[in-house]
DSSP file (Angstrom, degrees, kcal/mol; ACC not computed):
  #  RESIDUE AA STRUCTURE BP1 BP2  ACC     N-H-->O    O-->H-N    N-H-->O    O-->H-N    TCO  KAPPA ALPHA  PHI   PSI    X-CA   Y-CA   Z-CA
    1    1 A M              0   0    0      0, 0.0     2,-0.4     0, 0.0     0, 0.0   0.000 360.0 360.0 360.0 128.2   52.7   -1.9   21.7
    2    2 A K        -     0   0    0      1,-0.1     3,-0.1     3,-0.0     2,-0.1  -0.754 360.0-146.6 -88.6 129.7   53.3   -5.5   20.7
    3    3 A G        -     0   0    0     -2,-0.4     2,-0.1     1,-0.2    -1,-0.1  -0.233  31.0 -76.4 -87.0 178.7   53.9   -6.1   17.0
    4    4 A L        -     0   0    0      1,-0.1    -1,-0.2    -2,-0.1     2,-0.1  -0.411  47.0-117.6 -73.3 153.2   52.9   -9.1   15.0
    5    5 A G     >  -     0   0    0     -2,-0.1     4,-2.4     1,-0.1     5,-0.2  -0.391  30.6-102.3 -80.7 167.7   54.9  -12.2   15.2
    6    6 A V  H  > S+     0   0    0      1,-0.2     4,-1.8     2,-0.2     5,-0.1   0.880 123.2  48.1 -61.1 -39.3   56.8  -13.6   12.2
    7    7 A R  H  > S+     0   0    0      2,-0.2     4,-2.2     1,-0.2    -1,-0.2   0.923 113.1  49.1 -62.8 -46.3   54.2  -16.3   11.6
    8    8 A D  H  > S+     0   0    0      1,-0.2     4,-2.7     2,-0.2    -2,-0.2   0.861 110.2  51.0 -58.5 -40.8   51.4  -13.7   11.9
    9    9 A S  H  X S+     0   0    0     -4,-2.4     4,-1.5     2,-0.2    -1,-0.2   0.843 109.0  50.0 -67.8 -36.8   53.1  -11.4    9.5
   10   10 A G  H  X S+     0   0    0     -4,-1.8     4,-1.8    -5,-0.2    -2,-0.2   0.869 112.4  47.8 -68.7 -39.7   53.6  -14.1    6.9
   11   11 A V  H  X S+     0   0    0     -4,-2.2     4,-2.6     2,-0.2     5,-0.2   0.934 110.5  51.1 -67.5 -45.9   49.9  -15.1    7.1
   12   12 A A  H  X S+     0   0    0     -4,-2.7     4,-2.0     1,-0.2    -1,-0.2   0.850 110.4  49.6 -62.9 -31.2   48.8  -11.5    6.8
   13   13 A L  H  X S+     0   0    0     -4,-1.5     4,-2.2     2,-0.2    -1,-0.2   0.917 110.7  49.0 -71.0 -39.7   51.0  -11.0    3.7
   14   14 A V  H  X S+     0   0    0     -4,-1.8     4,-1.8     2,-0.2    -2,-0.2   0.905 113.2  48.3 -62.0 -45.0   49.6  -14.2    2.1
   15   15 A V  H  X S+     0   0    0     -4,-2.6     4,-2.6     1,-0.2    -1,-0.2   0.905 109.5  51.9 -60.6 -42.6   46.0  -13.0    2.8
   16   16 A M  H  X S+     0   0    0     -4,-2.0     4,-2.7     1,-0.2     5,-0.3   0.902 109.0  52.1 -65.5 -37.8   46.8   -9.5    1.5
   17   17 A C  H  X S+     0   0    0     -4,-2.2     4,-1.6     2,-0.2    -1,-0.2   0.877 109.7  47.8 -63.4 -38.1   48.1  -11.2   -1.7
   18   18 A V  H  X S+     0   0    0     -4,-1.8     4,-1.3     2,-0.2    -1,-0.2   0.905 113.8  46.2 -72.2 -40.6   45.0  -13.2   -2.2
   19   19 A M  H  X S+     0   0    0     -4,-2.6     4,-0.8     1,-0.2    -2,-0.2   0.882 112.0  50.9 -71.2 -33.2   42.7  -10.2   -1.6
   20   20 A A  H  X S+     0   0    0     -4,-2.7     4,-1.0     1,-0.2     3,-0.4   0.851 107.5  55.1 -69.0 -33.3   44.8   -8.0   -3.9
   21   21 A A  H  < S+     0   0    0     -4,-1.6    -1,-0.2    -5,-0.3    -2,-0.2   0.826 102.6  56.1 -70.6 -25.4   44.6  -10.7   -6.6
   22   22 A A  H  < S+     0   0    0     -4,-1.3    -1,-0.3     1,-0.2    -2,-0.2   0.782 112.7  41.8 -76.0 -25.2   40.8  -10.6   -6.4
   23   23 A C  H  < S+     0   0    0     -4,-0.8     2,-0.3    -3,-0.4    -1,-0.2   0.546  97.6  93.8 -95.6 -11.7   40.8   -6.9   -7.1
   24   24 A T  S  < S-     0   0    0     -4,-1.0     2,-0.3    66,-0.1    87,-0.1  -0.662  74.9-124.4 -90.2 134.8   43.4   -6.9   -9.9
   25   25 A Q        -     0   0    0     -2,-0.3     2,-0.3     1,-0.0    69,-0.1  -0.569  29.8-153.0 -74.5 137.1   42.6   -7.1  -13.5
   26   26 A T        -     0   0    0     -2,-0.3     2,-0.4    72,-0.2    69,-0.0  -0.745  11.0-124.4-108.9 156.8   44.4  -10.0  -15.3
   27   27 A S        -     0   0    0     -2,-0.3     3,-0.4     1,-0.1     0, 0.0  -0.819   6.1-152.2 -97.0 144.5   45.5  -10.5  -18.8
   28   28 A S  S    S+     0   0    0     -2,-0.4    -1,-0.1     1,-0.2    -2,-0.0   0.208  74.2  96.4 -97.8  14.1   44.2  -13.6  -20.7
   29   29 A S  S    S+     0   0    0      2,-0.1    -1,-0.2     0, 0.0     2,-0.1   0.775  71.9  73.7 -76.1 -25.7   47.4  -13.7  -23.0
   30   30 A S  S    S-     0   0    0     -3,-0.4     3,-0.1     1,-0.1     0, 0.0  -0.483  95.1 -91.3 -92.3 162.7   49.2  -16.2  -20.9
   31   31 A A        -     0   0    0     -2,-0.1    -1,-0.1     1,-0.1    -2,-0.1  -0.355  53.8 -93.4 -65.5 144.0   48.6  -19.9  -20.6
   32   32 A P        -     0   0    0      0, 0.0     2,-0.2     0, 0.0    -1,-0.1  -0.290  44.6-109.3 -58.4 144.4   46.3  -20.9  -17.7
   33   33 A A        -     0   0    0     62,-0.7    -3,-0.0    -3,-0.1     0, 0.0  -0.575  29.5-137.3 -79.5 138.0   48.1  -21.8  -14.5
   34   34 A T     >  -     0   0    0     -2,-0.2     4,-2.2     1,-0.1     5,-0.2  -0.464  24.3-108.8 -87.7 164.5   48.1  -25.4  -13.4
   35   35 A P  H  > S+     0   0    0      0, 0.0     4,-2.3     0, 0.0     5,-0.2   0.880 122.9  53.0 -59.9 -33.6   47.5  -26.6   -9.8
   36   36 A S  H  > S+     0   0    0      2,-0.2     4,-2.4     1,-0.2     5,-0.2   0.884 106.7  52.0 -63.5 -36.3   51.2  -27.6   -9.7
   37   37 A D  H  > S+     0   0    0      1,-0.2     4,-2.9     2,-0.2    -1,-0.2   0.921 110.2  49.2 -65.9 -40.3   52.1  -24.0  -10.8
   38   38 A A  H  X S+     0   0    0     -4,-2.2     4,-2.4     2,-0.2    -2,-0.2   0.885 111.2  48.7 -67.7 -37.5   49.9  -22.7   -7.9
   39   39 A K  H  X S+     0   0    0     -4,-2.3     4,-2.5     2,-0.2    -1,-0.2   0.927 111.7  49.5 -70.6 -41.0   51.5  -25.0   -5.3
   40   40 A S  H  X S+     0   0    0     -4,-2.4     4,-2.7     2,-0.2    -2,-0.2   0.941 111.8  49.2 -57.6 -48.6   54.9  -23.9   -6.5
   41   41 A F  H  X S+     0   0    0     -4,-2.9     4,-3.1     1,-0.2    -2,-0.2   0.930 111.6  47.3 -54.4 -49.0   53.9  -20.3   -6.3
   42   42 A L  H  X S+     0   0    0     -4,-2.4     4,-2.6     1,-0.2    -1,-0.2   0.850 110.5  52.7 -69.2 -33.1   52.5  -20.7   -2.8
   43   43 A D  H  X S+     0   0    0     -4,-2.5     4,-2.3     2,-0.2    -1,-0.2   0.921 111.1  47.1 -62.2 -43.7   55.7  -22.6   -1.7
   44   44 A Q  H  X S+     0   0    0     -4,-2.7     4,-2.7     1,-0.2     5,-0.3   0.919 113.6  49.1 -66.8 -42.1   57.8  -19.7   -3.0
   45   45 A V  H  X S+     0   0    0     -4,-3.1     4,-2.8    -5,-0.2     5,-0.3   0.932 112.5  47.2 -60.8 -42.0   55.6  -17.2   -1.2
   46   46 A N  H  X S+     0   0    0     -4,-2.6     4,-1.9     2,-0.2    -2,-0.2   0.930 114.0  45.8 -62.5 -43.2   55.7  -19.0    2.0
   47   47 A E  H  X S+     0   0    0     -4,-2.3     4,-2.0     2,-0.2    -2,-0.2   0.944 116.2  47.3 -63.7 -49.7   59.5  -19.5    2.0
   48   48 A T  H  X S+     0   0    0     -4,-2.7     4,-3.1     1,-0.2     5,-0.3   0.931 113.0  46.3 -61.6 -49.1   60.0  -15.8    1.0
   49   49 A T  H  X S+     0   0    0     -4,-2.8     4,-2.2    -5,-0.3    -1,-0.2   0.848 110.2  53.8 -67.7 -31.1   57.7  -14.3    3.5
   50   50 A L  H  X S+     0   0    0     -4,-1.9     4,-2.2    -5,-0.3    -1,-0.2   0.952 112.9  42.4 -63.0 -46.3   59.0  -16.4    6.2
   51   51 A K  H  X S+     0   0    0     -4,-2.0     4,-2.5     2,-0.2    -2,-0.2   0.939 118.5  45.5 -63.9 -48.4   62.6  -15.2    5.5
   52   52 A L  H  X S+     0   0    0     -4,-3.1     4,-2.7     1,-0.2    -1,-0.2   0.869 112.3  53.1 -66.2 -34.8   61.5  -11.6    5.0
   53   53 A G  H  X S+     0   0    0     -4,-2.2     4,-2.3    -5,-0.3    -1,-0.2   0.901 110.2  45.8 -64.1 -46.5   59.3  -11.8    8.2
   54   54 A V  H  X S+     0   0    0     -4,-2.2     4,-2.7     2,-0.2     5,-0.2   0.923 114.9  47.3 -67.7 -44.9   62.2  -13.1   10.3
   55   55 A A  H  X S+     0   0    0     -4,-2.5     4,-2.9     1,-0.2     5,-0.2   0.941 114.3  49.4 -61.8 -44.0   64.7  -10.3    8.9
   56   56 A Q  H  X S+     0   0    0     -4,-2.7     4,-2.7     1,-0.2    -2,-0.2   0.922 112.1  45.9 -63.5 -43.2   61.9   -7.7    9.5
   57   57 A S  H  X S+     0   0    0     -4,-2.3     4,-2.2     2,-0.2    -1,-0.2   0.880 115.0  48.2 -71.0 -35.6   61.3   -8.8   13.1
   58   58 A Q  H  X S+     0   0    0     -4,-2.7     4,-2.5     2,-0.2    -2,-0.2   0.935 113.6  47.0 -65.9 -45.7   65.1   -8.9   13.8
   59   59 A A  H  X S+     0   0    0     -4,-2.9     4,-2.3    -5,-0.2    16,-0.2   0.902 113.3  48.6 -64.0 -41.9   65.6   -5.5   12.3
   60   60 A G  H  X S+     0   0    0     -4,-2.7     4,-2.2    -5,-0.2    -1,-0.2   0.897 110.1  51.8 -66.0 -38.4   62.6   -4.1   14.2
   61   61 A W  H  X S+     0   0    0     -4,-2.2     4,-2.1     2,-0.2     3,-0.2   0.969 112.5  45.1 -59.0 -52.3   63.9   -5.6   17.5
   62   62 A V  H  X S+     0   0    0     -4,-2.5     4,-2.2     1,-0.2    -1,-0.2   0.888 112.5  51.3 -59.4 -42.4   67.3   -4.1   17.0
   63   63 A Q  H  < S+     0   0    0     -4,-2.3    -1,-0.2     8,-0.2    -2,-0.2   0.838 111.6  47.5 -63.8 -34.8   65.8   -0.7   16.0
   64   64 A Q  H  < S+     0   0    0     -4,-2.2     3,-0.3    -3,-0.2    -1,-0.2   0.824 119.4  39.3 -74.8 -31.9   63.5   -0.7   19.1
   65   65 A N  H  < S+     0   0    0     -4,-2.1     2,-0.2     1,-0.2    -2,-0.2   0.681 124.5  34.6 -92.4 -21.3   66.4   -1.6   21.4
   66   66 A F  S  < S-     0   0    0     -4,-2.2     2,-0.8    -5,-0.2     5,-0.2  -0.688  79.6-162.5-133.1  75.4   69.2    0.5   19.9
   67   67 A I        +     0   0    0     -3,-0.3     2,-0.3    -2,-0.2    -4,-0.1  -0.439  34.9 127.2 -73.8 107.2   67.5    3.7   18.7
   68   68 A T  S  > S-     0   0    0     -2,-0.8     4,-2.1    -5,-0.1     5,-0.2  -0.947  72.4-100.1-149.3 170.8   69.8    5.4   16.2
   69   69 A D  H  > S+     0   0    0     -2,-0.3     4,-2.1     1,-0.2     5,-0.2   0.894 121.4  52.1 -60.4 -42.0   69.5    6.7   12.6
   70   70 A D  H  > S+     0   0    0      1,-0.2     4,-2.2     2,-0.2    -1,-0.2   0.927 107.0  48.2 -66.3 -43.8   71.2    3.5   11.3
   71   71 A T  H  > S+     0   0    0     -5,-0.2     4,-2.0     1,-0.2    -8,-0.2   0.864 111.7  52.6 -68.2 -34.8   69.0    1.0   13.1
   72   72 A E  H  X S+     0   0    0     -4,-2.1     4,-2.5     1,-0.2    -1,-0.2   0.913 109.2  49.6 -61.1 -42.4   65.9    2.9   11.8
   73   73 A A  H  X S+     0   0    0     -4,-2.1     4,-2.2     1,-0.2    -2,-0.2   0.854 110.6  49.0 -70.0 -36.2   67.2    2.8    8.3
   74   74 A I  H  X S+     0   0    0     -4,-2.2     4,-1.6     2,-0.2    -1,-0.2   0.875 113.1  47.5 -67.8 -39.3   67.9   -1.0    8.6
   75   75 A A  H  X S+     0   0    0     -4,-2.0     4,-2.6   -16,-0.2     5,-0.2   0.917 111.3  50.9 -68.8 -42.5   64.4   -1.6    9.9
   76   76 A A  H  X S+     0   0    0     -4,-2.5     4,-2.7     1,-0.2    -2,-0.2   0.903 108.9  51.6 -56.0 -44.7   63.0    0.6    7.2
   77   77 A R  H  X S+     0   0    0     -4,-2.2     4,-2.2     1,-0.2    -1,-0.2   0.868 110.1  48.6 -62.4 -37.2   64.8   -1.4    4.5
   78   78 A A  H  X S+     0   0    0     -4,-1.6     4,-1.7     2,-0.2    -2,-0.2   0.868 111.7  49.3 -72.9 -37.3   63.5   -4.7    5.9
   79   79 A S  H  X S+     0   0    0     -4,-2.6     4,-2.9     2,-0.2    -2,-0.2   0.909 111.4  50.7 -66.0 -40.4   59.9   -3.4    6.0
   80   80 A Q  H  X S+     0   0    0     -4,-2.7     4,-3.1    -5,-0.2     5,-0.2   0.926 107.5  51.4 -65.6 -41.4   60.3   -2.2    2.4
   81   81 A A  H  X S+     0   0    0     -4,-2.2     4,-2.1     2,-0.2    -1,-0.2   0.893 111.6  47.8 -63.8 -37.0   61.6   -5.4    1.2
   82   82 A A  H  X S+     0   0    0     -4,-1.7     4,-2.3     2,-0.2    -2,-0.2   0.919 113.6  48.6 -65.8 -45.8   58.6   -7.2    2.8
   83   83 A N  H  X S+     0   0    0     -4,-2.9     4,-2.4     2,-0.2    -2,-0.2   0.912 110.5  49.4 -60.4 -44.1   56.2   -4.7    1.3
   84   84 A D  H  X S+     0   0    0     -4,-3.1     4,-2.7     1,-0.2    -2,-0.2   0.936 111.1  50.4 -57.3 -46.7   57.8   -5.0   -2.2
   85   85 A A  H  X S+     0   0    0     -4,-2.1     4,-2.9    -5,-0.2     5,-0.3   0.910 109.4  51.1 -57.5 -43.4   57.5   -8.8   -2.0
   86   86 A G  H  X S+     0   0    0     -4,-2.3     4,-1.9     2,-0.2    -1,-0.2   0.929 111.7  46.8 -58.1 -46.1   53.9   -8.5   -1.0
   87   87 A A  H  X S+     0   0    0     -4,-2.4     4,-2.7     2,-0.2    -2,-0.2   0.936 113.5  48.7 -62.2 -48.2   53.1   -6.2   -3.9
   88   88 A R  H  X S+     0   0    0     -4,-2.7     4,-2.3     1,-0.2    -2,-0.2   0.930 113.5  46.3 -60.3 -50.4   55.0   -8.5   -6.4
   89   89 A F  H  X S+     0   0    0     -4,-2.9     4,-2.0     2,-0.2    -1,-0.2   0.798 110.0  55.1 -70.1 -29.1   53.2  -11.7   -5.1
   90   90 A A  H  X S+     0   0    0     -4,-1.9     4,-0.5    -5,-0.3    -1,-0.2   0.947 112.1  43.5 -62.1 -50.0   49.9   -9.8   -5.2
   91   91 A K  H >< S+     0   0    0     -4,-2.7     3,-1.0     1,-0.2     4,-0.3   0.912 116.6  45.6 -66.4 -39.9   50.5   -9.0   -8.9
   92   92 A E  H >< S+     0   0    0     -4,-2.3     3,-1.4     1,-0.2     4,-0.2   0.866 102.6  65.5 -71.0 -35.2   51.7  -12.5   -9.7
   93   93 A S  H >< S+     0   0    0     -4,-2.0     3,-1.2     1,-0.3    -1,-0.2   0.628  82.2  80.6 -66.4 -13.1   48.9  -14.2   -7.8
   94   94 A T  G X< S+     0   0    0     -3,-1.0     3,-1.5    -4,-0.5    -1,-0.3   0.833  82.0  62.2 -62.9 -32.0   46.4  -12.8  -10.3
   95   95 A K  G <  S+     0   0    0     -3,-1.4   -62,-0.7    -4,-0.3    -1,-0.3   0.653  96.5  59.5 -67.2 -13.7   47.2  -15.5  -12.8
   96   96 A Y  G <  S+     0   0    0     -3,-1.2    -1,-0.3    -4,-0.2    -2,-0.2   0.460 111.2  40.7 -93.7  -3.9   45.9  -18.2  -10.4
   97   97 A D    X   +     0   0    0     -3,-1.5     3,-1.6    -4,-0.2    -1,-0.2  -0.487  65.1 152.8-138.0  62.0   42.3  -16.6  -10.2
   98   98 A P  T 3  S+     0   0    0      0, 0.0   -72,-0.2     0, 0.0    -1,-0.1   0.775  75.3  53.3 -69.7 -19.0   41.6  -15.6  -13.8
   99   99 A D  T 3  S-     0   0    0     -3,-0.1     4,-0.1     0, 0.0    -3,-0.0   0.399 110.8-122.1 -92.5   4.3   37.8  -16.0  -13.3
  100  100 A N    X   -     0   0    0     -3,-1.6     3,-2.4    -6,-0.2     4,-0.2   0.961  33.7-172.4  56.9  57.7   38.0  -13.6  -10.2
  101  101 A F  G >  S+     0   0    0      1,-0.3     3,-0.6     2,-0.1    -1,-0.1   0.780  77.3  57.1 -50.0 -38.7   36.5  -16.2   -7.8
  102  102 A F  G >  S+     0   0    0      1,-0.2     3,-2.1     2,-0.1    -1,-0.3   0.292  71.5 107.8 -78.9   7.2   36.2  -13.6   -4.9
  103  103 A K  G <  S+     0   0    0     -3,-2.4    -1,-0.2     1,-0.3    -2,-0.1   0.794  73.9  57.6 -60.2 -24.7   34.1  -11.3   -7.0
  104  104 A G  G <  S+     0   0    0     -3,-0.6     2,-0.5    -4,-0.2    -1,-0.3   0.450  78.6 108.3 -85.2   0.4   31.0  -12.2   -4.9
  105  105 A N    X   -     0   0    0     -3,-2.1     3,-1.7     1,-0.2    -3,-0.0  -0.680  64.1-148.6 -80.6 123.7   32.7  -11.2   -1.5
  106  106 A V  T 3  S+     0   0    0     -2,-0.5    -1,-0.2     1,-0.3    -3,-0.0   0.667  93.4  64.7 -64.9 -14.4   30.9   -8.0   -0.4
  107  107 A N  T 3  S+     0   0    0      2,-0.1     2,-0.5     1,-0.0    -1,-0.3   0.506  94.5  66.1 -85.4  -3.9   34.2   -6.8    1.2
  108  108 A I  S <  S-     0   0    0     -3,-1.7    -1,-0.0    -6,-0.2   -89,-0.0  -0.976  89.3-119.4-120.7 128.1   36.0   -6.6   -2.1
  109  109 A R        -     0   0    0     -2,-0.5    -2,-0.1     1,-0.1    -4,-0.1  -0.473  34.2-120.3 -66.8 129.6   35.0   -4.1   -4.7
  110  110 A P              0   0    0      0, 0.0    -1,-0.1     0, 0.0   -87,-0.1  -0.212 360.0 360.0 -68.6 160.1   33.9   -5.9   -8.0
  111  111 A R              0   0    0    -89,-0.1    -2,-0.1   -11,-0.1   -88,-0.0   0.472 360.0 360.0 -73.9 360.0   35.8   -5.2  -11.3
């Protein structure tokens, strides 16, 4: 079975972040985000997901070609780091959509 490439994994992670942001309740206590804040956030997300995607792909390759308890643990840690980053970015991204722009999407449960 062929897995996702590094680029595909990063794109999928960003899409999941945006979709999760649409479903998550936001607090209105903080100042509204500016377009430059959003660009900065997306730059950080892209850079981080690229690095984590490369690390995850490398760990997965090693685990698939040298099957040991250690390589499985390394691959699991790399996957966990990518998942944790995705969850963190999803939570943080809610401040960039305070009006819940995606609420009209029938594929996303409304608040």
